[in-house]
PDB file of the backbone (N, CA, C, O) and the ligand in Angstrom, with CONECT records:
HET     ZN  A 101       1
ATOM      1  N   MET A   1       0.936  -1.156   0.126  1.00  0.00           N
ATOM      2  CA  MET A   1       0.079  -0.022   0.066  1.00  0.00           C
ATOM      3  C   MET A   1       0.772   1.197   0.106  1.00  0.00           C
ATOM      4  O   MET A   1       0.548   2.032   0.983  1.00  0.00           O
ATOM      5  N   LEU A   2       1.846   1.403  -1.051  1.00  0.00           N
ATOM      6  CA  LEU A   2       2.752   2.539  -0.989  1.00  0.00           C
ATOM      7  C   LEU A   2       1.854   3.788  -1.401  1.00  0.00           C
ATOM      8  O   LEU A   2       2.174   4.877  -0.923  1.00  0.00           O
ATOM      9  N   MET A   3       0.796   3.718  -2.218  1.00  0.00           N
ATOM     10  CA  MET A   3       0.116   4.852  -2.427  1.00  0.00           C
ATOM     11  C   MET A   3      -0.388   5.674  -1.346  1.00  0.00           C
ATOM     12  O   MET A   3      -0.326   6.899  -1.442  1.00  0.00           O
ATOM     13  N   THR A   4      -0.926   5.058  -0.233  1.00  0.00           N
ATOM     14  CA  THR A   4      -1.417   5.783   0.819  1.00  0.00           C
ATOM     15  C   THR A   4      -0.374   6.320   1.523  1.00  0.00           C
ATOM     16  O   THR A   4      -0.632   7.279   2.249  1.00  0.00           O
ATOM     17  N   SER A   5       0.781   5.897   1.464  1.00  0.00           N
ATOM     18  CA  SER A   5       1.994   6.488   2.328  1.00  0.00           C
ATOM     19  C   SER A   5       2.236   8.070   1.791  1.00  0.00           C
ATOM     20  O   SER A   5       2.641   9.012   2.474  1.00  0.00           O
ATOM     21  N   GLU A   6       1.888   8.078   0.443  1.00  0.00           N
ATOM     22  CA  GLU A   6       2.134   9.159  -0.161  1.00  0.00           C
ATOM     23  C   GLU A   6       1.333  10.393   0.281  1.00  0.00           C
ATOM     24  O   GLU A   6       1.755  11.548   0.232  1.00  0.00           O
ATOM     25  N   ARG A   7       0.257  10.047   0.672  1.00  0.00           N
ATOM     26  CA  ARG A   7      -0.859  11.143   1.171  1.00  0.00           C
ATOM     27  C   ARG A   7      -0.418  11.475   2.552  1.00  0.00           C
ATOM     28  O   ARG A   7       0.147  10.592   3.198  1.00  0.00           O
ATOM     29  N   ARG A   8      -0.577  12.439   2.983  1.00  0.00           N
ATOM     30  CA  ARG A   8      -0.261  12.796   4.474  1.00  0.00           C
ATOM     31  C   ARG A   8      -1.624  13.514   5.106  1.00  0.00           C
ATOM     32  O   ARG A   8      -1.759  14.707   5.379  1.00  0.00           O
ATOM     33  N   PRO A   9      -2.430  12.623   5.234  1.00  0.00           N
ATOM     34  CA  PRO A   9      -3.666  13.366   5.926  1.00  0.00           C
ATOM     35  C   PRO A   9      -3.346  13.752   7.393  1.00  0.00           C
ATOM     36  O   PRO A   9      -3.960  14.663   7.948  1.00  0.00           O
ATOM     37  N   THR A  10      -2.444  13.093   7.961  1.00  0.00           N
ATOM     38  CA  THR A  10      -2.177  13.225   9.389  1.00  0.00           C
ATOM     39  C   THR A  10      -1.663  14.944   9.711  1.00  0.00           C
ATOM     40  O   THR A  10      -1.899  15.637  10.700  1.00  0.00           O
ATOM     41  N   VAL A  11      -1.009  15.221   8.659  1.00  0.00           N
ATOM     42  CA  VAL A  11      -0.609  16.858   8.888  1.00  0.00           C
ATOM     43  C   VAL A  11      -1.777  17.786   8.989  1.00  0.00           C
ATOM     44  O   VAL A  11      -1.990  18.601   9.887  1.00  0.00           O
ATOM     45  N   ARG A  12      -2.617  17.495   7.757  1.00  0.00           N
ATOM     46  CA  ARG A  12      -3.783  18.381   7.745  1.00  0.00           C
ATOM     47  C   ARG A  12      -4.724  18.128   9.006  1.00  0.00           C
ATOM     48  O   ARG A  12      -5.321  19.051   9.559  1.00  0.00           O
ATOM     49  N   THR A  13      -4.804  16.798   9.412  1.00  0.00           N
ATOM     50  CA  THR A  13      -5.655  16.585  10.596  1.00  0.00           C
ATOM     51  C   THR A  13      -5.126  17.225  11.701  1.00  0.00           C
ATOM     52  O   THR A  13      -5.897  17.803  12.467  1.00  0.00           O
ATOM     53  N   MET A  14      -3.893  17.214  11.913  1.00  0.00           N
ATOM     54  CA  MET A  14      -3.246  17.741  13.186  1.00  0.00           C
ATOM     55  C   MET A  14      -3.502  19.262  13.352  1.00  0.00           C
ATOM     56  O   MET A  14      -3.876  19.812  14.387  1.00  0.00           O
ATOM     57  N   ARG A  15      -3.229  19.869  12.121  1.00  0.00           N
ATOM     58  CA  ARG A  15      -3.440  21.265  11.857  1.00  0.00           C
ATOM     59  C   ARG A  15      -4.827  21.656  12.298  1.00  0.00           C
ATOM     60  O   ARG A  15      -5.011  22.621  13.040  1.00  0.00           O
ATOM     61  N   GLY A  16      -5.793  20.905  11.840  1.00  0.00           N
ATOM     62  CA  GLY A  16      -7.196  21.329  11.953  1.00  0.00           C
ATOM     63  C   GLY A  16      -7.595  21.128  13.340  1.00  0.00           C
ATOM     64  O   GLY A  16      -8.382  21.841  13.961  1.00  0.00           O
ATOM     65  N   TRP A  17      -6.920  19.984  13.820  1.00  0.00           N
ATOM     66  CA  TRP A  17      -7.169  19.535  15.313  1.00  0.00           C
ATOM     67  C   TRP A  17      -6.741  20.814  16.170  1.00  0.00           C
ATOM     68  O   TRP A  17      -7.514  21.279  17.008  1.00  0.00           O
ATOM     69  N   ALA A  18      -5.341  21.425  15.900  1.00  0.00           N
ATOM     70  CA  ALA A  18      -4.763  22.568  16.645  1.00  0.00           C
ATOM     71  C   ALA A  18      -5.648  23.855  16.547  1.00  0.00           C
ATOM     72  O   ALA A  18      -5.780  24.652  17.476  1.00  0.00           O
ATOM     73  N   ILE A  19      -6.198  23.960  15.405  1.00  0.00           N
ATOM     74  CA  ILE A  19      -7.002  25.159  15.053  1.00  0.00           C
ATOM     75  C   ILE A  19      -8.228  24.977  16.171  1.00  0.00           C
ATOM     76  O   ILE A  19      -8.445  25.821  17.041  1.00  0.00           O
ATOM     77  N   HIS A  20      -8.919  23.874  16.031  1.00  0.00           N
ATOM     78  CA  HIS A  20     -10.164  23.633  16.709  1.00  0.00           C
ATOM     79  C   HIS A  20      -9.924  23.937  18.315  1.00  0.00           C
ATOM     80  O   HIS A  20     -10.669  24.628  19.010  1.00  0.00           O
ATOM     81  N   LEU A  21      -8.648  23.230  18.777  1.00  0.00           N
ATOM     82  CA  LEU A  21      -8.260  23.340  20.171  1.00  0.00           C
ATOM     83  C   LEU A  21      -8.149  24.882  20.438  1.00  0.00           C
ATOM     84  O   LEU A  21      -8.748  25.303  21.428  1.00  0.00           O
ATOM     85  N   LEU A  22      -7.555  25.634  19.781  1.00  0.00           N
ATOM     86  CA  LEU A  22      -6.988  27.084  19.975  1.00  0.00           C
ATOM     87  C   LEU A  22      -8.363  27.926  20.141  1.00  0.00           C
ATOM     88  O   LEU A  22      -8.470  28.814  20.986  1.00  0.00           O
ATOM     89  N   GLN A  23      -9.415  27.557  19.242  1.00  0.00           N
ATOM     90  CA  GLN A  23     -10.625  28.320  19.266  1.00  0.00           C
ATOM     91  C   GLN A  23     -11.412  27.935  20.446  1.00  0.00           C
ATOM     92  O   GLN A  23     -12.075  28.843  20.947  1.00  0.00           O
ATOM     93  N   GLU A  24     -11.477  26.730  21.010  1.00  0.00           N
ATOM     94  CA  GLU A  24     -12.023  26.174  22.081  1.00  0.00           C
ATOM     95  C   GLU A  24     -11.426  26.839  23.220  1.00  0.00           C
ATOM     96  O   GLU A  24     -12.121  27.240  24.153  1.00  0.00           O
ATOM     97  N   ALA A  25     -10.102  26.983  23.184  1.00  0.00           N
ATOM     98  CA  ALA A  25      -9.428  27.654  24.586  1.00  0.00           C
ATOM     99  C   ALA A  25      -9.715  29.137  24.469  1.00  0.00           C
ATOM    100  O   ALA A  25      -9.690  29.833  25.484  1.00  0.00           O
ATOM    101  N   GLY A  26      -9.988  29.660  23.271  1.00  0.00           N
ATOM    102  CA  GLY A  26     -10.108  31.040  23.159  1.00  0.00           C
ATOM    103  C   GLY A  26      -8.890  31.681  22.944  1.00  0.00           C
ATOM    104  O   GLY A  26      -8.701  32.779  23.468  1.00  0.00           O
ATOM    105  N   ALA A  27      -7.990  31.132  22.216  1.00  0.00           N
ATOM    106  CA  ALA A  27      -6.559  31.499  21.966  1.00  0.00           C
ATOM    107  C   ALA A  27      -6.640  32.337  20.823  1.00  0.00           C
ATOM    108  O   ALA A  27      -6.083  33.432  20.746  1.00  0.00           O
ATOM    109  N   ILE A  28      -7.390  31.780  19.865  1.00  0.00           N
ATOM    110  CA  ILE A  28      -7.619  32.397  18.496  1.00  0.00           C
ATOM    111  C   ILE A  28      -9.294  32.546  18.319  1.00  0.00           C
ATOM    112  O   ILE A  28     -10.130  31.919  18.969  1.00  0.00           O
ATOM    113  N   ARG A  29      -9.554  33.534  17.277  1.00  0.00           N
ATOM    114  CA  ARG A  29     -10.918  33.648  16.800  1.00  0.00           C
ATOM    115  C   ARG A  29     -10.718  33.738  15.261  1.00  0.00           C
ATOM    116  O   ARG A  29      -9.655  33.861  14.653  1.00  0.00           O
ATOM    117  N   GLU A  30     -12.136  33.636  14.712  1.00  0.00           N
ATOM    118  CA  GLU A  30     -12.149  33.597  13.411  1.00  0.00           C
ATOM    119  C   GLU A  30     -12.898  35.038  13.113  1.00  0.00           C
ATOM    120  O   GLU A  30     -13.881  35.371  13.773  1.00  0.00           O
ATOM    121  N   CYS A  31     -12.308  35.929  11.980  1.00  0.00           N
ATOM    122  CA  CYS A  31     -13.198  37.072  11.644  1.00  0.00           C
ATOM    123  C   CYS A  31     -14.362  36.729  11.217  1.00  0.00           C
ATOM    124  O   CYS A  31     -14.551  35.748  10.498  1.00  0.00           O
ATOM    125  N   GLU A  32     -15.282  37.535  11.634  1.00  0.00           N
ATOM    126  CA  GLU A  32     -16.678  37.276  11.243  1.00  0.00           C
ATOM    127  C   GLU A  32     -16.958  37.575   9.868  1.00  0.00           C
ATOM    128  O   GLU A  32     -17.765  36.943   9.188  1.00  0.00           O
ATOM    129  N   GLU A  33     -16.263  38.568   9.463  1.00  0.00           N
ATOM    130  CA  GLU A  33     -16.616  38.988   8.130  1.00  0.00           C
ATOM    131  C   GLU A  33     -15.911  38.290   7.066  1.00  0.00           C
ATOM    132  O   GLU A  33     -16.551  38.026   6.048  1.00  0.00           O
ATOM    133  N   HIS A  34     -14.495  37.900   7.162  1.00  0.00           N
ATOM    134  CA  HIS A  34     -13.543  37.220   6.251  1.00  0.00           C
ATOM    135  C   HIS A  34     -13.227  35.705   6.777  1.00  0.00           C
ATOM    136  O   HIS A  34     -12.697  34.917   5.993  1.00  0.00           O
ATOM    137  N   GLY A  35     -13.462  35.416   7.729  1.00  0.00           N
ATOM    138  CA  GLY A  35     -13.020  33.976   8.063  1.00  0.00           C
ATOM    139  C   GLY A  35     -11.629  33.966   8.329  1.00  0.00           C
ATOM    140  O   GLY A  35     -11.268  32.800   8.483  1.00  0.00           O
ATOM    141  N   TRP A  36     -10.672  34.789   8.452  1.00  0.00           N
ATOM    142  CA  TRP A  36      -9.355  34.380   8.645  1.00  0.00           C
ATOM    143  C   TRP A  36      -9.224  34.287  10.441  1.00  0.00           C
ATOM    144  O   TRP A  36      -9.844  35.013  11.218  1.00  0.00           O
ATOM    145  N   MET A  37      -8.376  33.336  10.773  1.00  0.00           N
ATOM    146  CA  MET A  37      -8.079  33.216  12.019  1.00  0.00           C
ATOM    147  C   MET A  37      -7.132  34.430  12.493  1.00  0.00           C
ATOM    148  O   MET A  37      -6.158  34.869  11.882  1.00  0.00           O
ATOM    149  N   GLN A  38      -7.704  34.917  13.863  1.00  0.00           N
ATOM    150  CA  GLN A  38      -6.691  35.913  14.528  1.00  0.00           C
ATOM    151  C   GLN A  38      -6.218  35.356  15.684  1.00  0.00           C
ATOM    152  O   GLN A  38      -6.935  34.610  16.351  1.00  0.00           O
ATOM    153  N   ASP A  39      -5.018  35.646  16.024  1.00  0.00           N
ATOM    154  CA  ASP A  39      -4.517  35.509  17.389  1.00  0.00           C
ATOM    155  C   ASP A  39      -5.052  36.430  18.352  1.00  0.00           C
ATOM    156  O   ASP A  39      -5.208  37.600  18.004  1.00  0.00           O
ATOM    157  N   ARG A  40      -5.338  36.087  19.443  1.00  0.00           N
ATOM    158  CA  ARG A  40      -6.061  37.091  20.473  1.00  0.00           C
ATOM    159  C   ARG A  40      -5.202  37.508  21.393  1.00  0.00           C
ATOM    160  O   ARG A  40      -5.549  38.359  22.212  1.00  0.00           O
ATOM    161  N   ALA A  41      -3.826  36.915  21.392  1.00  0.00           N
ATOM    162  CA  ALA A  41      -2.869  37.292  22.306  1.00  0.00           C
ATOM    163  C   ALA A  41      -3.246  37.259  23.529  1.00  0.00           C
ATOM    164  O   ALA A  41      -2.850  38.171  24.255  1.00  0.00           O
ATOM    165  N   ASP A  42      -3.997  36.343  24.020  1.00  0.00           N
ATOM    166  CA  ASP A  42      -4.439  36.069  25.435  1.00  0.00           C
ATOM    167  C   ASP A  42      -3.457  34.833  26.177  1.00  0.00           C
ATOM    168  O   ASP A  42      -3.748  33.644  26.040  1.00  0.00           O
ATOM    169  N   PRO A  43      -2.445  35.223  26.854  1.00  0.00           N
ATOM    170  CA  PRO A  43      -1.639  34.389  27.420  1.00  0.00           C
ATOM    171  C   PRO A  43      -2.156  33.135  28.252  1.00  0.00           C
ATOM    172  O   PRO A  43      -1.623  32.026  28.217  1.00  0.00           O
ATOM    173  N   HIS A  44      -3.227  33.462  28.974  1.00  0.00           N
ATOM    174  CA  HIS A  44      -4.057  32.372  29.593  1.00  0.00           C
ATOM    175  C   HIS A  44      -4.591  31.400  28.912  1.00  0.00           C
ATOM    176  O   HIS A  44      -4.574  30.215  29.245  1.00  0.00           O
ATOM    177  N   ALA A  45      -5.184  31.950  27.733  1.00  0.00           N
ATOM    178  CA  ALA A  45      -5.903  31.228  26.635  1.00  0.00           C
ATOM    179  C   ALA A  45      -4.934  30.333  26.022  1.00  0.00           C
ATOM    180  O   ALA A  45      -5.262  29.162  25.831  1.00  0.00           O
ATOM    181  N   ARG A  46      -3.692  30.780  25.665  1.00  0.00           N
ATOM    182  CA  ARG A  46      -2.562  29.974  25.169  1.00  0.00           C
ATOM    183  C   ARG A  46      -2.228  28.838  25.975  1.00  0.00           C
ATOM    184  O   ARG A  46      -2.167  27.692  25.529  1.00  0.00           O
ATOM    185  N   GLU A  47      -1.982  29.207  27.333  1.00  0.00           N
ATOM    186  CA  GLU A  47      -1.580  28.218  28.258  1.00  0.00           C
ATOM    187  C   GLU A  47      -2.797  27.251  28.328  1.00  0.00           C
ATOM    188  O   GLU A  47      -2.499  26.082  28.574  1.00  0.00           O
ATOM    189  N   ARG A  48      -3.807  27.467  28.196  1.00  0.00           N
ATOM    190  CA  ARG A  48      -4.986  26.498  28.471  1.00  0.00           C
ATOM    191  C   ARG A  48      -4.890  25.605  27.174  1.00  0.00           C
ATOM    192  O   ARG A  48      -5.110  24.395  27.231  1.00  0.00           O
ATOM    193  N   ALA A  49      -4.583  26.190  26.108  1.00  0.00           N
ATOM    194  CA  ALA A  49      -4.575  25.404  24.858  1.00  0.00           C
ATOM    195  C   ALA A  49      -3.553  24.363  24.904  1.00  0.00           C
ATOM    196  O   ALA A  49      -3.787  23.204  24.560  1.00  0.00           O
ATOM    197  N   PHE A  50      -2.057  24.903  25.464  1.00  0.00           N
ATOM    198  CA  PHE A  50      -1.130  24.045  25.468  1.00  0.00           C
ATOM    199  C   PHE A  50      -1.373  22.845  26.447  1.00  0.00           C
ATOM    200  O   PHE A  50      -1.017  21.702  26.163  1.00  0.00           O
ATOM    201  N   ASN A  51      -1.961  23.154  27.541  1.00  0.00           N
ATOM    202  CA  ASN A  51      -2.418  22.174  28.625  1.00  0.00           C
ATOM    203  C   ASN A  51      -3.369  21.246  28.052  1.00  0.00           C
ATOM    204  O   ASN A  51      -3.210  20.090  28.444  1.00  0.00           O
ATOM    205  N   ILE A  52      -4.374  21.445  27.180  1.00  0.00           N
ATOM    206  CA  ILE A  52      -5.127  20.590  26.582  1.00  0.00           C
ATOM    207  C   ILE A  52      -4.555  19.668  25.546  1.00  0.00           C
ATOM    208  O   ILE A  52      -4.914  18.493  25.466  1.00  0.00           O
ATOM    209  N   ALA A  53      -3.629  20.229  24.723  1.00  0.00           N
ATOM    210  CA  ALA A  53      -2.959  19.541  23.787  1.00  0.00           C
ATOM    211  C   ALA A  53      -2.018  18.439  24.310  1.00  0.00           C
ATOM    212  O   ALA A  53      -1.866  17.363  23.731  1.00  0.00           O
ATOM    213  N   ARG A  54      -1.323  18.837  25.595  1.00  0.00           N
ATOM    214  CA  ARG A  54      -0.536  17.866  26.133  1.00  0.00           C
ATOM    215  C   ARG A  54      -1.235  16.670  26.926  1.00  0.00           C
ATOM    216  O   ARG A  54      -0.741  15.548  27.047  1.00  0.00           O
ATOM    217  N   GLU A  55      -2.443  17.077  27.441  1.00  0.00           N
ATOM    218  CA  GLU A  55      -3.347  16.108  28.221  1.00  0.00           C
ATOM    219  C   GLU A  55      -3.928  15.245  27.093  1.00  0.00           C
ATOM    220  O   GLU A  55      -3.784  14.022  27.082  1.00  0.00           O
ATOM    221  N   TYR A  56      -4.552  15.886  26.199  1.00  0.00           N
ATOM    222  CA  TYR A  56      -5.393  15.073  25.197  1.00  0.00           C
ATOM    223  C   TYR A  56      -4.833  15.081  23.699  1.00  0.00           C
ATOM    224  O   TYR A  56      -5.547  15.466  22.772  1.00  0.00           O
ATOM    225  N   PRO A  57      -3.554  14.649  23.510  1.00  0.00           N
ATOM    226  CA  PRO A  57      -3.221  14.930  22.255  1.00  0.00           C
ATOM    227  C   PRO A  57      -3.871  13.838  21.318  1.00  0.00           C
ATOM    228  O   PRO A  57      -4.359  12.818  21.804  1.00  0.00           O
ATOM    229  N   LEU A  58      -3.863  14.065  20.049  1.00  0.00           N
ATOM    230  CA  LEU A  58      -4.492  13.189  18.963  1.00  0.00           C
ATOM    231  C   LEU A  58      -3.849  11.814  19.098  1.00  0.00           C
ATOM    232  O   LEU A  58      -2.685  11.611  19.443  1.00  0.00           O
ATOM    233  N   ALA A  59      -4.786  10.871  18.771  1.00  0.00           N
ATOM    234  CA  ALA A  59      -4.234   9.440  18.950  1.00  0.00           C
ATOM    235  C   ALA A  59      -2.883   9.246  18.125  1.00  0.00           C
ATOM    236  O   ALA A  59      -2.764   9.698  16.986  1.00  0.00           O
ATOM    237  N   GLY A  60      -2.103   8.704  18.628  1.00  0.00           N
ATOM    238  CA  GLY A  60      -0.701   8.373  17.887  1.00  0.00           C
ATOM    239  C   GLY A  60       0.108   9.456  18.042  1.00  0.00           C
ATOM    240  O   GLY A  60       1.260   9.280  17.646  1.00  0.00           O
ATOM    241  N   ILE A  61      -0.211  10.779  18.607  1.00  0.00           N
ATOM    242  CA  ILE A  61       0.671  11.751  18.569  1.00  0.00           C
ATOM    243  C   ILE A  61       1.183  11.946  19.929  1.00  0.00           C
ATOM    244  O   ILE A  61       0.321  11.915  20.807  1.00  0.00           O
ATOM    245  N   SER A  62       2.478  12.153  20.325  1.00  0.00           N
ATOM    246  CA  SER A  62       2.992  12.498  21.479  1.00  0.00           C
ATOM    247  C   SER A  62       2.518  13.741  22.096  1.00  0.00           C
ATOM    248  O   SER A  62       2.126  14.651  21.366  1.00  0.00           O
ATOM    249  N   PRO A  63       2.517  13.866  23.370  1.00  0.00           N
ATOM    250  CA  PRO A  63       2.143  15.367  24.034  1.00  0.00           C
ATOM    251  C   PRO A  63       3.007  16.398  23.493  1.00  0.00           C
ATOM    252  O   PRO A  63       2.557  17.520  23.259  1.00  0.00           O
ATOM    253  N   ASP A  64       4.308  16.070  23.263  1.00  0.00           N
ATOM    254  CA  ASP A  64       5.270  17.149  22.780  1.00  0.00           C
ATOM    255  C   ASP A  64       5.084  17.640  21.500  1.00  0.00           C
ATOM    256  O   ASP A  64       5.351  18.793  21.161  1.00  0.00           O
ATOM    257  N   ALA A  65       4.514  16.557  20.606  1.00  0.00           N
ATOM    258  CA  ALA A  65       4.661  16.866  19.302  1.00  0.00           C
ATOM    259  C   ALA A  65       3.095  17.657  19.084  1.00  0.00           C
ATOM    260  O   ALA A  65       2.888  18.471  18.183  1.00  0.00           O
ATOM    261  N   ALA A  66       2.158  17.267  20.015  1.00  0.00           N
ATOM    262  CA  ALA A  66       0.863  17.970  19.979  1.00  0.00           C
ATOM    263  C   ALA A  66       1.113  19.551  20.446  1.00  0.00           C
ATOM    264  O   ALA A  66       0.566  20.474  19.844  1.00  0.00           O
ATOM    265  N   ALA A  67       1.863  19.730  21.408  1.00  0.00           N
ATOM    266  CA  ALA A  67       2.159  21.186  21.856  1.00  0.00           C
ATOM    267  C   ALA A  67       2.975  21.823  20.769  1.00  0.00           C
ATOM    268  O   ALA A  67       2.720  23.013  20.586  1.00  0.00           O
ATOM    269  N   ALA A  68       3.810  21.342  20.083  1.00  0.00           N
ATOM    270  CA  ALA A  68       4.537  21.883  19.049  1.00  0.00           C
ATOM    271  C   ALA A  68       3.575  22.133  17.813  1.00  0.00           C
ATOM    272  O   ALA A  68       3.666  23.179  17.170  1.00  0.00           O
ATOM    273  N   GLU A  69       2.800  21.308  17.549  1.00  0.00           N
ATOM    274  CA  GLU A  69       1.937  21.689  16.470  1.00  0.00           C
ATOM    275  C   GLU A  69       0.964  22.828  16.800  1.00  0.00           C
ATOM    276  O   GLU A  69       0.708  23.682  15.951  1.00  0.00           O
ATOM    277  N   VAL A  70       0.489  22.847  17.865  1.00  0.00           N
ATOM    278  CA  VAL A  70      -0.358  24.063  18.401  1.00  0.00           C
ATOM    279  C   VAL A  70       0.677  25.465  18.389  1.00  0.00           C
ATOM    280  O   VAL A  70       0.308  26.568  17.984  1.00  0.00           O
ATOM    281  N   ARG A  71       1.739  25.222  18.806  1.00  0.00           N
ATOM    282  CA  ARG A  71       2.609  26.460  18.663  1.00  0.00           C
ATOM    283  C   ARG A  71       2.975  26.833  17.184  1.00  0.00           C
ATOM    284  O   ARG A  71       3.093  28.022  16.885  1.00  0.00           O
ATOM    285  N   ASP A  72       3.148  25.892  16.298  1.00  0.00           N
ATOM    286  CA  ASP A  72       3.190  26.243  14.975  1.00  0.00           C
ATOM    287  C   ASP A  72       2.137  26.994  14.417  1.00  0.00           C
ATOM    288  O   ASP A  72       2.339  27.984  13.714  1.00  0.00           O
ATOM    289  N   VAL A  73       0.793  26.473  14.761  1.00  0.00           N
ATOM    290  CA  VAL A  73      -0.342  27.045  14.114  1.00  0.00           C
ATOM    291  C   VAL A  73      -0.369  28.448  14.839  1.00  0.00           C
ATOM    292  O   VAL A  73      -0.763  29.407  14.175  1.00  0.00           O
ATOM    293  N   LEU A  74      -0.008  28.631  16.059  1.00  0.00           N
ATOM    294  CA  LEU A  74      -0.118  29.928  16.757  1.00  0.00           C
ATOM    295  C   LEU A  74       0.642  31.066  15.987  1.00  0.00           C
ATOM    296  O   LEU A  74       0.264  32.226  15.822  1.00  0.00           O
ATOM    297  N   ASN A  75       1.959  30.388  15.493  1.00  0.00           N
ATOM    298  CA  ASN A  75       3.092  31.223  15.108  1.00  0.00           C
ATOM    299  C   ASN A  75       2.366  31.617  13.538  1.00  0.00           C
ATOM    300  O   ASN A  75       2.472  32.759  13.090  1.00  0.00           O
ATOM    301  N   SER A  76       1.777  30.745  12.937  1.00  0.00           N
ATOM    302  CA  SER A  76       1.294  31.127  11.529  1.00  0.00           C
ATOM    303  C   SER A  76       0.202  32.039  11.427  1.00  0.00           C
ATOM    304  O   SER A  76      -0.214  32.394  10.324  1.00  0.00           O
ATOM    305  N   ILE A  77      -0.358  32.499  12.643  1.00  0.00           N
ATOM    306  CA  ILE A  77      -1.763  33.138  12.719  1.00  0.00           C
ATOM    307  C   ILE A  77      -1.300  34.456  13.182  1.00  0.00           C
ATOM    308  O   ILE A  77      -0.473  34.554  14.088  1.00  0.00           O
ATOM    309  N   GLY A  78      -1.772  35.388  12.631  1.00  0.00           N
ATOM    310  CA  GLY A  78      -1.627  36.947  12.979  1.00  0.00           C
ATOM    311  C   GLY A  78      -2.561  37.513  13.924  1.00  0.00           C
ATOM    312  O   GLY A  78      -3.647  36.971  14.129  1.00  0.00           O
ATOM    313  N   ASP A  79      -2.242  38.456  14.447  1.00  0.00           N
ATOM    314  CA  ASP A  79      -3.230  38.949  15.515  1.00  0.00           C
ATOM    315  C   ASP A  79      -4.277  40.065  14.919  1.00  0.00           C
ATOM    316  O   ASP A  79      -5.002  40.728  15.661  1.00  0.00           O
ATOM    317  N   THR A  80      -4.270  40.185  13.575  1.00  0.00           N
ATOM    318  CA  THR A  80      -5.120  40.975  12.852  1.00  0.00           C
ATOM    319  C   THR A  80      -5.601  40.095  11.621  1.00  0.00           C
ATOM    320  O   THR A  80      -4.929  39.207  11.095  1.00  0.00           O
ATOM    321  N   CYS A  81      -6.874  40.488  11.251  1.00  0.00           N
ATOM    322  CA  CYS A  81      -7.423  39.820   9.951  1.00  0.00           C
ATOM    323  C   CYS A  81      -6.713  40.629   8.782  1.00  0.00           C
ATOM    324  O   CYS A  81      -6.807  41.851   8.901  1.00  0.00           O
ATOM    325  N   PRO A  82      -6.011  40.158   7.661  1.00  0.00           N
ATOM    326  CA  PRO A  82      -5.500  40.769   6.746  1.00  0.00           C
ATOM    327  C   PRO A  82      -6.469  41.487   5.985  1.00  0.00           C
ATOM    328  O   PRO A  82      -6.145  42.528   5.412  1.00  0.00           O
ATOM    329  N   GLU A  83      -7.555  41.058   5.928  1.00  0.00           N
ATOM    330  CA  GLU A  83      -8.561  41.907   5.223  1.00  0.00           C
ATOM    331  C   GLU A  83      -9.473  43.028   5.644  1.00  0.00           C
ATOM    332  O   GLU A  83     -10.211  43.673   4.899  1.00  0.00           O
ATOM    333  N   CYS A  84      -9.316  43.175   6.987  1.00  0.00           N
ATOM    334  CA  CYS A  84     -10.223  44.032   7.993  1.00  0.00           C
ATOM    335  C   CYS A  84      -9.121  45.448   7.741  1.00  0.00           C
ATOM    336  O   CYS A  84      -7.891  45.385   7.762  1.00  0.00           O
ATOM    337  N   PRO A  85      -9.792  46.449   7.550  1.00  0.00           N
ATOM    338  CA  PRO A  85      -9.089  47.794   7.484  1.00  0.00           C
ATOM    339  C   PRO A  85      -8.401  48.084   8.825  1.00  0.00           C
ATOM    340  O   PRO A  85      -8.988  47.761   9.858  1.00  0.00           O
ATOM    341  N   ALA A  86      -7.244  48.649   8.877  1.00  0.00           N
ATOM    342  CA  ALA A  86      -6.600  48.694  10.279  1.00  0.00           C
ATOM    343  C   ALA A  86      -7.420  50.088  10.823  1.00  0.00           C
ATOM    344  O   ALA A  86      -8.019  50.964  10.199  1.00  0.00           O
ATOM    345  N   ASP A  87      -7.191  49.903  12.141  1.00  0.00           N
ATOM    346  CA  ASP A  87      -7.988  51.198  12.880  1.00  0.00           C
ATOM    347  C   ASP A  87      -7.228  52.445  12.675  1.00  0.00           C
ATOM    348  O   ASP A  87      -7.645  53.506  13.139  1.00  0.00           O
TER     349      ASP A  87
HETATM  350 ZN    ZN A 101     -11.697  40.361   8.633  1.00  0.00          ZN2+
END
């Protein structure tokens, strides 16, 4: 089954999982108008997200890898929506 190994659904799944987790923790939110994720820069929410990631990592993923994925997603998300006019 070499073909299935070419696909990398885990990466996408992990990212989606991390985004969902960050939203649940309140660390990021979605722009209501444009749908871009925004970092809310809330250290408590981030901490909560990391705690959840380490306690309930995806099946087959180590707590460290789960936390690293959450950090990657956070790093990739800006604190403003790129399409919203700046204040
Ligand atoms: Zn926007």
